[in-house]
Each structure stands twice: as structure tokens, then as C-alpha cells.
C-alpha positions as CSV (number, residue, x, y, z in Angstrom):
1,X,25.8,54.9,202.2
2,X,26.8,56.3,198.9
3,X,24.1,54.4,197.0
4,X,21.4,56.1,199.2
5,X,22.9,59.5,198.6
6,X,22.8,58.8,194.8
7,X,19.2,57.8,195.0
8,X,18.3,61.0,196.8
9,X,20.3,63.1,194.3
10,X,18.7,61.5,191.2
11,X,15.2,61.8,192.7
12,X,15.9,65.6,193.0
13,X,16.9,65.6,189.3
14,X,13.7,63.7,188.4
15,X,11.7,66.6,190.0
16,X,13.4,69.1,187.7
17,X,12.8,66.8,184.7
18,X,9.1,66.6,185.7
19,X,8.8,70.4,185.4
20,X,10.8,70.3,182.1
21,X,8.5,67.6,180.6
22,X,5.3,69.5,181.4
23,X,6.7,72.8,180.2
24,X,7.7,71.1,176.9
25,X,4.3,69.6,176.5
26,X,2.6,72.9,177.1
27,X,4.9,74.6,174.6
28,X,3.8,72.1,171.9
29,X,0.1,71.9,172.8
30,X,-1.2,74.9,174.7
31,X,1.2,77.8,174.9
32,X,0.1,81.0,173.1
33,X,2.3,82.2,170.2
34,X,3.8,85.1,172.1
35,X,5.1,83.0,174.9
36,X,7.8,81.1,173.0
37,X,10.8,83.4,173.5
38,X,10.4,83.5,177.3
39,X,9.5,79.8,177.5
40,X,12.6,78.9,175.5
41,X,14.8,80.9,177.8
42,X,13.2,79.3,180.8
43,X,13.6,75.8,179.4
44,X,17.2,76.5,178.5
45,X,17.9,77.6,182.0
46,X,16.2,74.4,183.3
47,X,18.3,72.3,181.0
48,X,21.4,73.9,182.4
49,X,20.2,73.3,185.9
50,X,19.5,69.6,185.2
51,X,22.9,69.3,183.5
52,X,24.6,70.8,186.5
53,X,22.9,68.4,188.9
54,X,23.7,65.4,186.7
55,X,27.4,66.4,186.4
56,X,27.9,67.4,190.0
57,X,31.6,66.8,190.9
58,X,30.8,64.6,193.9
59,X,28.8,62.1,191.8
60,X,31.9,60.4,190.5
61,X,33.1,59.7,194.0
62,X,29.7,58.5,195.1
63,X,29.4,56.1,192.1
64,X,32.9,54.7,192.8
65,X,32.1,54.2,196.5
66,X,28.7,52.7,195.9
67,X,30.2,50.1,193.6
68,X,32.0,48.7,196.7
69,X,28.9,48.5,198.7
70,X,26.8,45.3,199.2
71,X,24.0,45.9,196.7
72,X,21.2,43.6,195.5
73,X,21.1,42.7,191.8
74,X,18.4,45.3,191.2
75,X,20.4,47.9,193.1
76,X,23.4,47.1,191.0
77,X,21.3,47.6,187.8
78,X,20.1,50.9,189.3
79,X,23.7,52.0,190.0
80,X,24.7,51.1,186.4
81,X,21.8,53.2,185.0
82,X,22.9,56.2,187.2
83,X,26.5,55.8,186.1
84,X,25.4,55.7,182.4
85,X,23.3,58.9,182.8
86,X,26.2,60.6,184.7
87,X,28.7,59.6,182.0
88,X,26.5,60.8,179.1
89,X,25.9,64.2,180.9
90,X,29.6,64.8,181.8
91,X,30.6,64.4,178.2
92,X,28.9,67.7,177.3
93,X,29.9,71.2,178.3
94,X,27.2,73.4,179.9
95,X,27.3,76.0,177.2
96,X,26.5,73.4,174.5
97,X,23.5,72.1,176.5
98,X,22.2,75.6,176.8
99,X,22.8,76.4,173.1
100,X,21.1,73.2,172.0
101,X,18.0,73.9,174.2
102,X,17.7,77.4,172.6
103,X,18.3,76.2,169.1
104,X,16.0,73.3,169.3
105,X,13.2,75.4,170.9
106,X,13.5,78.1,168.2
107,X,13.6,75.6,165.3
108,X,10.7,73.4,166.6
109,X,8.5,76.4,167.3
110,X,9.1,78.0,163.9
111,X,8.7,74.7,162.2
112,X,5.1,74.4,163.2
113,X,4.1,77.4,161.0
114,X,6.8,76.9,158.4
115,X,5.7,73.3,157.7
116,X,2.1,74.5,157.2
117,X,3.4,77.1,154.8
118,X,5.8,74.7,152.9
119,X,8.5,77.2,153.8
120,X,11.8,75.3,153.4
121,X,13.9,78.4,152.9
122,X,12.6,79.8,156.1
123,X,13.2,76.5,157.9
124,X,16.7,75.9,156.7
125,X,18.7,78.4,158.8
126,X,17.2,77.1,162.0
127,X,17.8,73.5,161.0
128,X,21.4,74.3,160.1
129,X,22.0,75.6,163.6
130,X,20.5,72.5,165.1
131,X,22.6,70.2,162.9
132,X,25.7,72.2,163.7
133,X,25.2,71.6,167.4
134,X,24.3,67.9,166.9
135,X,27.6,67.4,165.0
136,X,29.4,69.2,167.8
137,X,27.8,66.9,170.4
138,X,28.6,63.8,168.3
139,X,32.3,64.9,168.0
140,X,32.5,65.2,171.8
141,X,30.8,61.9,172.4
142,X,33.0,60.1,169.8
143,X,36.2,61.4,171.4
144,X,35.1,59.8,174.7
145,X,33.5,56.6,173.5
146,X,35.4,55.7,170.4
147,X,32.3,55.3,168.3
148,X,31.3,56.7,164.9
149,X,29.6,60.1,165.1
150,X,26.1,58.7,164.3
151,X,26.6,55.7,166.7
152,X,27.3,58.1,169.5
153,X,23.9,59.7,168.9
154,X,22.2,56.4,168.4
155,X,23.5,55.3,171.8
156,X,21.3,57.9,173.5
157,X,18.2,56.2,172.2
158,X,19.3,52.6,171.5
159,X,22.0,51.6,174.0
160,X,24.2,48.9,172.5
161,X,22.9,49.2,168.9
162,X,25.3,50.4,166.2
163,X,24.8,51.7,162.6
164,X,26.7,48.6,161.3
165,X,24.0,46.4,162.9
166,X,21.2,48.6,161.5
167,X,22.8,48.6,158.0
168,X,22.7,44.8,158.0
169,X,19.1,44.7,159.4
170,X,17.8,47.3,157.0
171,X,19.7,45.8,154.0
172,X,17.8,42.5,154.6
173,X,14.4,44.3,154.8
174,X,15.2,46.1,151.5
175,X,15.7,42.7,149.8
176,X,12.0,41.6,150.4
177,X,10.1,44.8,151.2
178,X,9.6,46.1,147.6
179,X,8.3,42.7,146.5
180,X,5.9,42.6,149.4
181,X,4.6,46.0,148.6
182,X,4.0,45.1,145.0
183,X,2.3,41.8,145.8
184,X,0.1,43.6,148.4
185,X,-0.8,46.1,145.7
186,X,-1.8,43.2,143.3
187,X,-3.9,41.5,146.0
188,X,-5.7,44.6,147.1
189,X,-6.6,45.6,143.5
190,X,-8.9,42.6,143.5
191,X,-10.7,43.7,146.7
192,X,-13.4,46.3,147.0
193,X,-13.0,48.5,150.0
194,X,-15.6,51.2,150.8
195,X,-13.9,54.4,152.1
196,X,-15.9,56.0,155.0
197,X,-17.1,59.4,153.8
198,X,-16.8,62.4,156.0
199,X,-17.0,64.9,157.3
200,X,-16.4,63.5,160.7
201,X,-16.8,66.2,163.4
202,X,-13.8,66.7,165.6
203,X,-15.9,66.4,168.8
204,X,-17.1,63.0,167.6
205,X,-13.6,62.0,166.7
206,X,-12.4,63.0,170.2
207,X,-15.2,61.0,171.8
208,X,-14.1,57.9,169.8
209,X,-10.5,58.4,170.7
210,X,-11.4,58.7,174.4
211,X,-13.5,55.5,174.1
212,X,-10.6,53.7,172.6
213,X,-8.2,54.9,175.3
214,X,-10.6,53.6,177.9
215,X,-10.9,50.3,176.2
216,X,-7.1,50.1,176.2
217,X,-6.9,50.8,179.9
218,X,-5.5,54.3,179.9
219,X,-5.6,55.8,183.4
220,X,-7.3,59.2,183.1
221,X,-6.5,60.1,186.7
222,X,-2.8,60.2,185.5
223,X,-3.1,61.6,182.0
224,X,-5.0,63.4,179.3
225,X,-5.6,63.8,175.6
226,X,-4.9,67.1,173.7
227,X,-4.1,68.4,170.2
228,X,-0.7,69.3,168.7
229,X,0.9,69.8,165.2
230,X,2.6,66.4,165.5
231,X,1.1,63.6,167.7
232,X,3.3,62.7,170.7
233,X,3.3,61.3,174.2
234,X,4.9,63.5,176.8
235,X,4.7,64.4,180.5
236,X,5.7,62.0,183.2
237,X,4.5,58.6,184.4
238,X,2.2,60.1,186.9
239,X,0.9,62.7,184.5
240,X,1.1,61.4,180.9
241,X,0.1,63.9,178.2
242,X,-0.7,62.5,174.7
243,X,-1.8,64.5,171.7
244,X,-3.2,63.8,168.3
245,X,-4.3,65.9,165.3
246,X,-7.7,65.7,163.5
247,X,-8.7,65.5,159.8
248,X,-12.4,65.8,159.3
249,X,-12.2,63.8,156.1
250,X,-10.6,60.7,157.7
251,X,-11.3,59.8,161.3
252,X,-8.9,56.8,161.3
253,X,-5.8,59.1,161.2
254,X,-6.6,60.6,164.6
255,X,-7.9,57.4,166.0
256,X,-4.9,55.3,165.2
257,X,-2.7,58.1,166.3
258,X,-4.4,58.1,169.7
259,X,-4.1,54.3,170.0
260,X,-0.4,54.6,169.1
261,X,0.3,57.2,171.7
262,X,-1.8,55.2,174.2
263,X,0.7,52.4,173.8
264,X,3.4,54.8,174.9
265,X,1.3,56.0,177.7
266,X,0.4,52.6,179.1
267,X,4.1,51.8,179.3
268,X,4.9,55.0,181.1
269,X,1.9,54.6,183.5
270,X,3.0,51.1,184.4
271,X,6.7,51.5,184.8
272,X,7.9,50.0,188.2
273,X,6.7,52.2,191.0
274,X,9.5,51.0,193.3
275,X,12.1,52.6,191.0
276,X,10.1,55.8,190.2
277,X,12.3,58.8,189.7
278,X,15.5,56.8,189.1
279,X,17.1,56.1,185.7
280,X,16.5,52.3,186.2
281,X,12.8,53.0,186.6
282,X,12.5,54.6,183.1
283,X,11.7,52.9,179.8
284,X,14.5,50.7,178.6
285,X,15.1,52.3,175.1
286,X,13.1,54.1,172.5
287,X,13.0,50.9,170.5
288,X,11.3,49.2,173.4
289,X,9.1,52.3,173.8
290,X,8.1,52.2,170.2
291,X,7.4,48.5,170.5
292,X,4.6,49.3,172.9
293,X,3.0,52.0,170.7
294,X,3.2,49.7,167.7
295,X,2.0,46.7,169.7
296,X,-1.1,48.7,170.4
297,X,-1.5,50.3,167.0
298,X,-0.4,47.6,164.6
299,X,-0.4,44.2,166.3
300,X,-3.6,44.9,168.3
301,X,-5.7,47.7,166.9
302,X,-5.5,46.7,163.2
303,X,-6.3,43.1,163.9
304,X,-9.7,41.7,162.9
305,X,-10.5,40.8,166.5
306,X,-10.0,44.4,167.8
307,X,-11.9,45.8,164.8
308,X,-14.9,44.0,166.2
309,X,-14.6,46.2,169.3
310,X,-13.8,49.5,167.4
311,X,-16.4,49.2,164.7
312,X,-19.5,49.3,166.9
313,X,-18.1,52.3,168.8
314,X,-17.5,54.2,165.5
315,X,-21.0,53.3,164.2
316,X,-22.6,54.6,167.3
317,X,-20.6,57.8,167.7
318,X,-20.8,58.8,164.0
319,X,-24.4,57.5,163.8
320,X,-23.6,55.2,160.9
321,X,-25.4,52.1,162.0
322,X,-26.6,51.3,158.4
323,X,-23.5,52.5,156.6
324,X,-21.8,49.6,154.7
325,X,-18.5,51.4,155.1
326,X,-18.7,50.8,158.9
327,X,-19.2,47.1,159.0
328,X,-16.6,45.1,160.9
329,X,-15.2,43.5,157.8
330,X,-15.0,46.7,155.7
331,X,-13.3,48.7,158.5
332,X,-10.8,45.9,158.9
333,X,-10.0,46.0,155.2
334,X,-9.9,49.8,155.3
335,X,-7.6,49.7,158.3
336,X,-5.1,47.3,156.6
337,X,-4.9,48.8,153.2
338,X,-1.4,49.1,151.8
339,X,-1.0,52.5,150.2
340,X,2.1,54.3,149.2
341,X,2.0,57.7,150.8
342,X,4.1,60.6,151.8
343,X,3.3,60.9,155.5
344,X,5.1,58.5,157.9
345,X,2.7,58.7,160.8
346,X,-0.2,57.9,158.4
347,X,1.6,55.0,156.7
348,X,0.4,51.4,156.9
349,X,2.8,48.9,158.6
350,X,4.0,47.4,155.3
351,X,5.3,50.7,153.8
352,X,6.3,52.2,157.2
353,X,9.8,50.6,157.3
354,X,10.6,52.4,154.0
355,X,9.8,55.7,155.6
356,X,12.1,54.9,158.5
357,X,15.0,53.6,156.5
358,X,14.9,56.7,154.3
359,X,15.2,59.0,157.3
360,X,17.9,56.8,158.9
361,X,20.1,57.0,155.9
362,X,19.7,60.7,155.5
363,X,20.2,61.6,159.2
364,X,23.3,59.3,159.5
365,X,24.9,61.0,156.5
366,X,23.9,64.4,157.9
367,X,25.4,63.8,161.4
368,X,28.6,62.4,159.9
369,X,29.0,65.4,157.5
370,X,28.6,63.4,154.3
371,X,25.8,65.7,153.2
372,X,24.5,69.2,154.2
373,X,21.1,70.5,155.1
374,X,20.8,72.0,151.6
375,X,21.1,68.4,150.2
376,X,18.2,67.0,152.1
377,X,15.2,67.7,149.7
378,X,16.9,66.2,146.6
379,X,18.1,63.2,148.5
380,X,14.7,62.8,150.2
381,X,13.0,62.7,146.8
382,X,15.6,60.3,145.4
383,X,15.0,57.8,148.2
384,X,11.2,58.3,148.2
385,X,11.1,57.4,144.5
386,X,13.4,54.4,145.1
387,X,11.6,53.0,148.1
388,X,8.0,54.0,147.5
389,X,7.7,55.1,143.9
390,X,6.7,58.6,144.9
391,X,8.1,62.0,144.1
392,X,8.1,65.1,146.2
393,X,9.4,67.3,143.4
394,X,7.5,66.5,140.2
395,X,4.0,67.3,138.9
396,X,1.4,68.5,141.3
397,X,3.6,67.7,144.3
398,X,6.5,69.9,143.1
399,X,8.6,71.1,146.1
400,X,6.3,69.3,148.5
401,X,8.5,70.0,151.6
402,X,5.5,70.0,153.9
403,X,4.8,66.4,153.2
404,X,8.4,65.6,152.5
405,X,11.5,66.5,154.5
406,X,9.6,68.9,156.8
407,X,6.9,66.6,158.0
408,X,8.5,65.2,161.2
409,X,9.3,67.0,164.5
410,X,12.4,65.0,165.3
411,X,15.0,67.0,163.4
412,X,13.7,70.4,164.5
413,X,14.0,69.1,168.1
414,X,17.5,67.8,167.6
415,X,16.5,64.2,168.0
416,X,19.1,62.6,165.6
417,X,19.4,58.9,166.1
418,X,15.8,58.4,167.0
419,X,14.2,57.2,163.7
420,X,15.7,53.6,163.7
421,X,13.7,53.0,166.9
422,X,10.5,52.9,164.9
423,X,11.4,49.9,162.8
424,X,13.2,48.2,165.7
425,X,10.1,48.8,167.7
426,X,7.9,47.2,165.0
427,X,10.2,44.1,165.0
428,X,10.1,43.9,168.8
429,X,6.3,44.3,168.8
430,X,5.8,41.4,166.3
431,X,8.1,39.2,168.4
432,X,6.4,40.2,171.7
433,X,2.9,39.6,170.3
434,X,3.9,36.1,169.0
435,X,5.2,35.3,172.5
436,X,2.0,36.5,174.1
437,X,0.0,34.3,171.8
438,X,2.0,31.3,172.8
439,X,1.5,32.2,176.5
440,X,-2.2,33.1,176.5
441,X,-4.7,30.4,175.5
442,X,-7.3,31.6,173.0
443,X,-5.8,35.1,172.9
444,X,-7.6,36.0,169.7
445,X,-11.0,35.1,171.1
446,X,-10.3,37.1,174.3
447,X,-9.5,40.2,172.2
448,X,-12.7,39.8,170.2
449,X,-14.7,39.6,173.4
450,X,-13.1,42.7,174.8
451,X,-11.2,40.7,177.5
452,X,-7.8,42.5,177.1
453,X,-6.7,42.0,180.7
454,X,-4.6,38.9,180.0
455,X,-2.7,40.7,177.3
456,X,-2.0,43.7,179.4
457,X,-1.0,41.5,182.3
458,X,1.5,39.8,180.0
459,X,2.9,43.2,179.0
460,X,3.0,44.4,182.6
461,X,5.0,41.3,183.7
462,X,7.4,41.0,180.7
463,X,7.9,44.6,179.6
464,X,6.3,47.4,181.6
465,X,7.4,46.4,185.1
466,X,11.0,45.7,184.1
467,X,11.9,49.4,183.5
468,X,15.6,49.4,182.7
469,X,16.6,46.6,185.0
470,X,17.8,44.6,182.0
471,X,19.6,45.4,178.8
472,X,17.4,45.6,175.7
473,X,18.7,42.3,174.4
474,X,18.1,40.6,177.8
475,X,14.7,42.1,178.1
476,X,13.5,40.8,174.7
477,X,15.1,37.5,175.4
478,X,13.4,37.2,178.8
479,X,10.0,38.2,177.4
480,X,10.1,36.2,174.2
481,X,12.6,33.4,174.7
482,X,15.1,34.7,172.2
483,X,17.0,37.9,171.1
484,X,15.6,40.1,168.4
485,X,14.6,37.9,165.4
486,X,13.3,39.9,162.4
487,X,11.5,36.8,161.0
488,X,8.5,37.5,163.3
489,X,8.0,40.9,161.7
490,X,8.3,39.5,158.2
491,X,5.9,36.6,159.0
492,X,3.4,39.0,160.5
493,X,3.4,41.1,157.3
494,X,3.1,38.0,155.2
495,X,0.0,36.9,157.1
496,X,-1.8,40.2,157.2
497,X,-1.0,41.6,153.7
498,X,-0.1,38.6,151.6
499,X,-2.6,36.1,153.1
500,X,0.2,33.7,153.8
501,X,0.2,31.5,156.9
């Protein structure tokens, strides 16, 4: 039967993607400096090979024939996922796939050092090449799908979501977010929070991160923790590689980064085994993926109940049993401080949406040709001042590219259309957690006692084990009882930062 032939073919592709994923992780975390040119060439060749397999001429015939076969509902969903993957791949010519792989590898590798050196002028030529190729990709996809250029890229990460929908969603957030930030500022000015003083040895931070991963159910027989310039979760479901970065003056940065990436990892490790290696067995969308990392980091890890589990670990590992900064209550307050800052990955959940909206607005304009790479720093500064009251150009932070427009790995890697997933993920996470609370009696008490199994079982049933069997909208509706409703996110922020029920 044609469906079985398709299954075998896509399993073969998944084996190539496995090698690609591990090579990519190694390039970011372990590869010596001198290996980049050869690695980039090898990965470009692998990208072409995967593209050839995904666009094989006979796949169209098999897909058409399989659609006439008696398939179960899940097999029909699997066929639809394979067809979507094939259609996206066939839109792009092979030479563009190869050119993008080379350009993205060169830009990302150089970015690591250029960011550290605040070298915008050195970074620009590589980024211009990446943007040029992204625009070419968008033009090709637009011609085939009838979408706006940015929507065509957004479709790769958030199927079914358009920039018009995001504009409406983010416009609403911008009506109340500045007021929330100011009110949180006023409330926190009345509270005294003791900042834990370092230095915090990296080995101790790693021990704490590993302890948190164990508490959160990470399967160490199918994954590991390492260090990279930008924290990420990579690898494959059977071998998940997560990374963090350490700051000896602030152990929370690495810890919360580890917890965030562990959310991604648990999702990957618990995707449906019956569909492993097939498109339908993969995560539904990046927004759903980010909902899992933000569920772990924001909804769970920053809660007062989970702080009761983390605080004793931190006191023991850092030998701070008598330190008032390490009490449960102080660490919770420290962990939920609202502070306007430059770095997205270090931002609290109240200011975080401002970071995402800023990037979304810039990358949409960049993909659609409304601005050029040269315009990014000034536009970044303008929006940073408007949304967070910070400048990346004035005073001591003059030309602060490192902590401004060069801070993220996404654009160097060519991942345009990804950033909206973070705020969509935060909204999904708030809605999912509210649904879990309704479903699990005394959930708060269970978390405080370290009994996280009921919560993880809920995620396993409603999110993880669903893979891509359902559309994003149907998945969220099935899990929570309704489509995406931003009121849950807003209400969560009101409770945590404004002390409103």
C-alpha cells in the first residue's frame, strides 16, 4: 500500500534528520573553532540530501494513492502531516536549500564571537546574506500559497496563524502591558528583596541544574546538559541535548534556563512512540513547544509552591543554610521580580512579551522589505525605549549591540517567523495550567510536596502524547476546553505581579 511506502520513506528521512540534529548541536556546543568550515559544508550536503528525499518525484503519486486507501483517523492525520512536509519542501529549489545552510552556518558561527565583541559591522554582511535568502524563500512560498511574505515564513513555525491575527493579539497586549509594568514597579518598590550574592561556582550551579532536571522528570538515559553561547534544546527525542550558560554572579539565570529547556526536552522525550520518526509524531508547532518550556519555567518553577522545592536544594548546594537571601519567601520574591532589562532570555514574564513584540515587528518588516539590515539598530532602540523605557544607544550603553539586536541566535540561523511563538507559548501555557488546576484536585499542595506526577500525567495525556495528530487550535481546545483565550495569560500576570485575584 502507498501509505506503508510513505511511512518507510519518511522514517528514512528521519534518520538523516537525526544525524543533522546531533551535528548541529555539536557545532553549537562542542565543536572546536577550526572545524566550522568543514562542518558547514557537511551539513549543507546533508540538508540537500534531506531535501532530495523529501521532494522525491514519486512522493506525489504515493500521497495521491494513499488518500484513496482505507486509513484510520490517525493514519489520515499522519498522511496530512506528510503531505504538508512534502509540499513545503517542494516549494524550494535545491540550490536555495544549500545556499541557506551555508549562509546560516557561517552567520551563526561568526555571531558567537562577534556578539561577544559587540561587532555589529562585522556581523552585518553575514546577516544581510541570510536575510537576502530568507526573502527569496518567502517570495517562492508566497507565489505558491498566496500569503504575505512574512505569513509564508510564519506558517513554517505556526501553521494556520497569520500576521493579521498576531497584530490584533499583540495590539491588545500593548493596551494593558505598559500599565501592568508600571503598577508592578510601584508595588515592588514597597518590598524589600535580598539579592543572593555570589560568586556561585559553575560546578555548583551545574549540580543545582541537574537536580532540578531530575525533579522535573528529565530522562538522563535519553539526554544530557551542556554549555553554549545561547541556551537551546536540540538533538532528537531519543537523545535530547539541552544547553545553558553560566553567570557566576547570578545562579538563577542558568537555573531558570535549564528549567526552560527541560520543558522542551520533556515534550520531546514524551512524544508518541507509535508515531516516532514520522511528521505526525513531532511537536505540533513552536508555539505549543514554547508553551511547554514556559509552563515549566513560568507557570511551575516561579510559583511559590515549586520554590519550596528549589530553595532547600540551593541552600544545600551553595552552603547557604543561614543566608536570609535563600529563604523560600525571599527566593520566590527574587524569582518574580519585575525588572526592565535588555536580555530577552533573562526577562521576567511580565516584560517578556515586550521583547517578543519588538522582535516580531522588526523581523516582519525585514522579511517584507520595509526595512533593511542597516535599519535594525535604530529601530531596535526606538522600540526598546517605547516598550521598556530602555535605550541601547545612549549613555553608558551607547551602541550596545551585544545586548541589543545581536543578542539572539534566531536571525543568524535564518529562523524568521519564530519569535511570535514565545508569546503564543506563554498564552497557551497559562491556559493549560488553568485547565490542569481544574482537573487535578489540590494541585498547589501536590507541587509543594514534590508530587509532580499528576501534573506531568496531565501534560502527557493532553499535550505530549498528541504529537501532531490535531491542529494547534483543536489541540488547545481538547486540552483546555476552548480555543486560545488570552485572558488566562492576563489573569495570571495580574495574580502574580499585581496581587489581584
